[in-house]
C-alpha positions in Angstrom: 84.2 120.1 87.7 87.1 118.0 89.4 88.4 119.8 92.6 92.2 118.7 92.7 93.9 120.2 95.9 97.6 120.7 95.8 99.9 120.8 98.9 103.3 122.5 98.5 105.6 121.0 101.9 108.3 123.5 102.5 111.9 121.9 103.5 111.1 120.6 106.7 108.7 118.2 105.9 106.1 120.8 106.5 103.6 122.4 104.1 103.4 125.7 103.6 101.2 127.5 105.6 98.6 128.4 103.5 97.8 124.7 102.3 98.5 123.7 106.1 95.3 126.0 107.1 93.2 124.6 104.1 93.6 121.1 105.0 93.3 121.5 108.5 89.8 123.3 108.2 88.5 120.2 105.8 89.1 117.6 108.3 88.0 119.7 110.9 84.8 120.4 109.3 84.1 116.2 108.4 80.9 115.6 109.3 80.3 112.7 112.5 78.8 109.8 111.8 76.7 107.6 114.3 79.4 104.9 115.2 78.5 101.6 114.5 78.9 98.4 116.8 81.4 97.6 114.1 83.9 101.2 114.3 83.3 100.4 118.1 85.6 97.5 117.9 87.7 97.9 115.2 88.5 101.9 115.7 87.2 104.6 113.4 91.1 105.1 112.2 91.0 105.0 108.3 92.6 102.4 106.5 95.2 103.2 103.4 95.5 101.8 99.7 98.7 102.1 98.0 98.3 102.3 94.5 101.4 102.5 91.9 104.7 103.9 93.1 105.1 102.2 96.5 109.3 102.0 97.7 109.8 105.6 96.3 108.8 106.8 99.8 111.8 105.4 101.5 114.6 107.1 101.6 116.9 104.4 100.9 115.4 104.1 97.3 114.9 107.5 96.7 118.5 108.8 97.3 119.2 107.4 93.7 116.1 108.5 91.8 117.9 110.4 88.5 115.2 112.6 88.1 113.2 113.7 91.1 110.3 113.6 93.2 109.3 110.1 92.4 105.8 110.2 93.0 102.9 107.3 94.6 99.8 106.9 94.9 97.7 106.7 98.3 94.0 106.4 98.8 92.3 107.0 102.5 89.4 104.3 102.9 86.7 104.2 105.1 86.9 101.6 107.6 84.2 99.8 107.1 85.1 96.6 107.9 88.7 94.9 109.4 91.0 94.3 106.6 93.8 91.6 107.4 97.0 92.1 109.0 99.8 91.9 107.1 99.0 93.0 104.3 100.2 96.4 102.6 97.2 98.1 104.1 99.0 100.0 106.7 97.2 98.1 109.6 100.5 98.3 111.6 100.4 101.9 111.4 96.9 102.0 112.1 97.1 99.8 114.9 100.0 102.2 116.6 97.7 105.0 115.5 94.6 103.3 117.2 96.6 102.9 120.3 98.3 106.1 120.4 95.1 108.1 119.4 92.2 106.4 121.3 90.8 104.8 118.0 90.3 108.3 115.7 91.6 111.1 114.4 92.5 114.0 116.3 91.3 117.6 115.4 95.1 118.9 114.0 97.0 119.6 111.6 97.0 116.6 109.2 100.9 117.3 108.9 101.9 117.2 111.9 99.6 114.4 112.6 101.9 112.3 110.6 105.0 113.5 111.8 104.2 112.3 114.9 103.0 108.9 113.8 105.9 108.8 112.0 108.0 108.9 115.0 106.1 107.0 117.5 106.1 104.1 115.0 109.4 104.1 113.6 111.0 105.3 117.1 114.3 102.5 117.6 113.4 101.1 114.0 116.7 99.5 111.9 113.9 99.5 108.6 111.3 102.5 109.5 107.9 102.3 107.7 107.7 105.3 105.0 105.6 108.0 105.3 103.4 107.2 103.0 101.7 104.6 105.6 100.9 107.5 107.9 99.5 110.2 104.7 97.6 106.9 103.5 95.9 107.5 106.8 95.1 110.5 107.6 94.7 112.1 104.1 91.4 111.9 102.9 90.8 111.1 98.8 93.2 110.1 96.5 96.9 111.7 96.9 100.1 111.9 94.6 102.8 111.7 96.9 106.1 113.6 95.7 109.2 112.6 96.9 112.7 113.7 96.3 115.4 113.1 99.0 117.4 116.6 98.3 113.9 117.8 100.7 114.3 116.2 104.4 116.5 113.5 103.3 113.5 112.0 101.2 111.4 111.2 104.8 108.0 113.4 104.2 107.0 114.0 100.7 107.5 117.7 98.9 104.4 117.4 97.5 101.0 116.3 98.2 98.4 116.4 95.0 95.1 115.4 96.1 91.7 114.5 94.2 88.5 114.8 96.3 85.8 115.7 93.9 82.9 112.6 94.3 82.9 111.8 90.5 86.6 110.9 90.1 86.3 108.8 93.5 83.4 107.1 92.6 84.8 106.1 88.7 87.5 104.8 90.9 85.6 103.0 93.8 83.9 101.3 90.8 87.2 99.8 88.6 89.4 98.6 91.6 88.5 95.8 92.8 90.3 94.2 95.8 91.1 90.4 95.9 92.8 88.4 98.9 95.2 86.3 98.4 97.6 85.8 101.5 99.2 87.9 104.6 102.5 88.2 104.0 103.8 85.2 106.5 106.7 85.2 109.5 109.8 85.3 108.4 110.0 87.1 105.4 111.9 90.1 104.8 110.9 92.0 101.0 114.9 93.7 101.6 117.3 90.6 102.2 117.9 91.6 98.1 118.0 95.0 96.8 118.8 96.1 93.1 118.8 99.6 93.4 119.1 100.7 89.5 118.3 104.4 89.3 117.1 103.7 85.8 114.5 101.4 87.5 113.9 103.6 90.3 113.3 106.6 88.1 110.4 104.2 86.4 109.1 103.4 89.5 108.3 107.3 91.0 106.8 107.9 87.1 104.6 104.8 87.4 102.7 106.9 90.4 102.7 109.6 88.0 100.7 107.9 85.7 98.6 106.2 88.1 97.5 109.9 89.0 96.8 111.0 86.1 95.1 108.1 85.0 92.6 108.3 87.9 92.4 112.2 87.3 91.3 111.5 83.4 89.4 108.3 84.4 91.5 105.9 82.3 91.0 102.6 83.0 93.8 101.3 80.4 96.3 104.3 82.0 95.6 102.9 85.1 96.1 99.3 84.7 99.1 100.4 82.7 100.6 102.2 85.8 99.7 99.1 88.1 101.5 97.0 85.7 104.5 99.2 85.4 104.9 99.5 89.1 105.3 96.2 89.8 107.8 95.1 87.1 109.9 98.2 88.7 109.1 95.8 92.5 110.7 92.5 90.0 113.8 94.7 88.8 114.7 96.6 92.3 113.7 94.3 95.3 113.0 90.7 93.9 111.5 89.4 97.0 108.6 91.4 96.9 106.9 88.3 94.6 109.4 85.9 95.0 110.9 85.0 98.5 111.9 80.9 100.0 108.7 81.4 102.7 106.0 82.4 100.1 103.8 79.4 99.5 101.4 81.3 96.8 102.7 81.7 93.5 102.5 85.3 93.3 104.2 85.8 90.0 102.0 83.6 88.3 98.7 84.4 89.7 99.7 88.4 89.0 100.5 87.5 85.6 97.6 85.8 84.8 95.2 88.5 85.8 96.8 91.5 84.4 96.6 89.3 81.3 92.4 89.1 81.5 91.8 92.7 82.7 93.4 95.7 82.5 96.1 95.5 85.1 96.8 94.6 88.6 99.5 95.0 91.3 99.6 93.7 94.7 98.7 95.8 97.6 102.3 95.7 99.2 105.5 93.4 99.5 104.5 89.2 99.9 101.1 89.6 98.1 98.6 90.6 100.9 95.2 91.4 98.3 96.0 91.6 94.3 94.2 95.3 93.0 92.7 94.2 89.8 91.6 97.2 87.3 88.3 96.3 85.7 85.2 97.9 84.4 84.1 93.9 84.4 83.1 92.2 88.0 86.3 90.3 89.2 85.2 87.2 90.7 86.1 87.0 94.6 87.4 90.3 94.7 85.6 93.1 96.7 84.8 97.0 96.2 86.4 99.8 99.0 85.0 103.4 99.8 87.1 105.8 99.8 87.3 108.4 102.5 86.5 112.1 100.5 87.0 115.6 102.5 83.8 117.2 102.4 83.0 119.5 99.9 83.5 122.8 101.4 81.0 125.4 102.4 79.4 128.1 100.1 
């Protein structure tokens, strides 16, 4: 049986008490693992993979959404190796979490941790990181984050829907291939040019919903289509996510080539980083990731 956990968030950006208690219990009950020499160096804070719908977590985008809430998908990853910095894996947010929390997640309510980390990282920033970075690091499993500007200014999700069932998680681990491309260069800014058209923002938010449903159904073609749709929206809304004078790699050409050969593909973040390819077949040069899941509830 597939287990899907929904978390309703109140208008102040915090979840309702019932979902808060359940999610806190899940995190507190995670079994401790022996600390490896690698973990001692890179820390035990999880990483985060963002799939379709990214940028909808930014209020300057969601404020223009004619069909709220818009959604995006984040996946919590086990920290089994060190990812590249500046590559769309929330390594900057993770570095802040590692410093503040001494290398491991505190045993406190996850929504509280999300808010705390958001405020610490973004203090004084003109262009704050979106809360999906914090949610993706802190919440286990595959998560759909729903954003509505009318609630808490679009800063935090109004609802989180989670998949932690092992069968679905293992399926996603098998069909997502992570291909290193290049970190985004110094001097790069994806926000130099904005074309925030409501119809494309609506499609961006829908791509996250489609991505989550494709994962829930284990539908590879639908998953690939949602990744492709997300990239189309990025190009329309924020052209410099894939084209910029500082970029030395032909990100558009590379993306189109992989999209033509496999079910779908998108970049892990603006400016490249990793190419996430949806495929049942092996993708040369790519690697797999391990999804961090919540423990099974005791019976």
